[in-house]
C-alpha positions as CSV (number, residue, x, y, z in Angstrom):
1,M,12.8,28.1,-22.2
2,R,15.5,27.2,-19.7
3,K,13.7,29.1,-16.8
4,T,10.4,27.3,-17.6
5,S,12.1,23.9,-17.5
6,L,13.8,24.7,-14.2
7,K,10.5,25.8,-12.7
8,L,8.7,22.7,-14.0
9,A,11.5,20.5,-12.6
10,A,11.2,22.2,-9.2
11,V,7.4,21.8,-9.1
12,G,7.9,18.2,-10.1
13,L,10.3,17.5,-7.2
14,V,7.9,19.1,-4.7
15,A,5.1,17.0,-6.1
16,L,7.1,13.8,-5.8
17,G,7.9,14.8,-2.2
18,L,4.2,15.2,-1.5
19,G,3.6,11.7,-2.9
20,A,5.3,10.1,0.1
21,C,2.7,11.3,2.6
22,N,0.5,8.6,4.2
23,T,-2.7,10.3,5.5
24,P,-5.6,10.4,3.1
25,G,-5.6,14.2,2.9
26,D,-1.8,14.3,2.2
27,R,-2.1,11.6,-0.3
28,A,-5.0,13.4,-2.1
29,L,-2.9,16.6,-2.2
30,G,0.2,14.8,-3.5
31,G,-1.9,12.9,-6.1
32,A,-3.5,16.1,-7.2
33,A,-0.1,17.8,-7.7
34,I,1.3,14.8,-9.6
35,G,-1.8,14.3,-11.7
36,G,-2.1,18.0,-12.4
37,L,1.5,18.2,-13.6
38,A,1.1,15.1,-15.8
39,G,-2.2,16.2,-17.2
40,A,-0.9,19.7,-18.0
41,G,2.2,18.2,-19.7
42,I,0.2,15.9,-21.8
43,G,-2.5,18.4,-22.5
44,G,0.1,21.1,-23.4
45,L,1.7,18.7,-25.9
46,A,-1.6,17.7,-27.4
47,G,-3.5,21.0,-27.6
48,G,-1.4,23.9,-26.5
49,G,-2.5,26.4,-23.7
50,R,-6.1,25.4,-23.5
51,G,-5.3,21.7,-23.6
52,A,-2.8,22.2,-20.8
53,L,-5.5,23.8,-18.6
54,I,-8.0,21.1,-19.3
55,G,-5.4,18.3,-18.9
56,G,-4.2,19.8,-15.6
57,L,-7.6,20.1,-14.1
58,A,-8.6,16.6,-15.2
59,G,-5.3,15.2,-13.9
60,A,-5.5,17.0,-10.6
61,G,-9.0,15.7,-10.0
62,T,-8.1,12.1,-10.9
63,G,-4.9,12.2,-9.0
64,A,-6.7,13.5,-5.8
65,I,-9.2,10.7,-6.0
66,I,-6.7,8.0,-6.6
67,G,-4.3,9.4,-4.0
68,A,-7.0,9.4,-1.3
69,A,-8.2,5.9,-2.3
70,T,-4.8,4.3,-2.2
71,T,-3.8,5.3,1.3
72,P,-2.2,2.4,3.1
73,A,-3.6,1.0,6.3
74,R,-2.1,2.2,9.6
75,P,0.5,-0.2,11.0
76,V,-0.4,-2.3,14.0
77,Y,2.1,-2.2,16.8
78,G,2.3,-4.6,19.7
79,P,1.9,-8.3,20.0
80,G,0.2,-10.0,17.1
81,P,-2.2,-12.9,17.1
82,Y,0.8,-15.4,17.2
83,Y,1.5,-14.6,20.8
84,A,-0.3,-16.8,23.3
85,P,-1.8,-15.3,26.4
86,R,0.4,-15.3,29.5
87,P,-0.1,-18.5,31.5
88,V,-1.8,-18.5,34.9
89,A,0.5,-19.2,37.8
90,A,0.7,-23.0,38.5
91,Y,1.4,-22.6,42.2
92,P,-0.2,-20.4,44.7
93,A,1.7,-17.4,46.0
94,P,3.8,-17.9,49.1
95,P,2.2,-16.7,52.3
96,V,3.1,-13.3,53.5
97,Y,4.2,-13.1,57.2
98,R,3.9,-10.0,59.2
99,D,6.9,-10.8,61.4
100,W,9.9,-13.1,61.1
101,R,8.9,-15.1,64.2
102,E,5.7,-16.3,62.4
103,Q,7.7,-18.0,59.7
104,P,8.3,-21.7,60.0
105,S,11.7,-22.7,61.2
106,Y,14.0,-25.3,59.7
107,D,13.0,-27.8,62.3
108,D,9.5,-27.8,60.8
109,Y,10.8,-29.0,57.5
110,R,13.7,-31.3,58.3
111,P,13.0,-35.1,58.0
112,R,12.7,-37.1,61.2
113,Y,14.7,-40.3,61.2
114,R,13.9,-41.5,64.7
115,A,12.1,-44.7,65.0
116,G,9.1,-43.4,66.9
117,Y,7.7,-41.2,64.2
């Protein structure tokens, strides 16, 4: 009796570990294991050996269907819809000069205070 309880507890722990998977196939497998154990337990209490077999098969099938159907959606990474698109540059890019002598000098920018201008 004690060995059977230990085996059943070990199988139950494995089934609970399988229940944490997130792909539809893994969820179906975990659901089948959990449903099969629950069905076999209930069927064994209600009808003995034959009831455990029938309950295990019914629970495994139902658990597989429910496990595959309740797979969560994949997470979406990256910017969500609350991010606005990047703004377009407000000013044109500065000119690119091939040589330092082509660049305007300070004299081209300084204000002229003489009266003739």
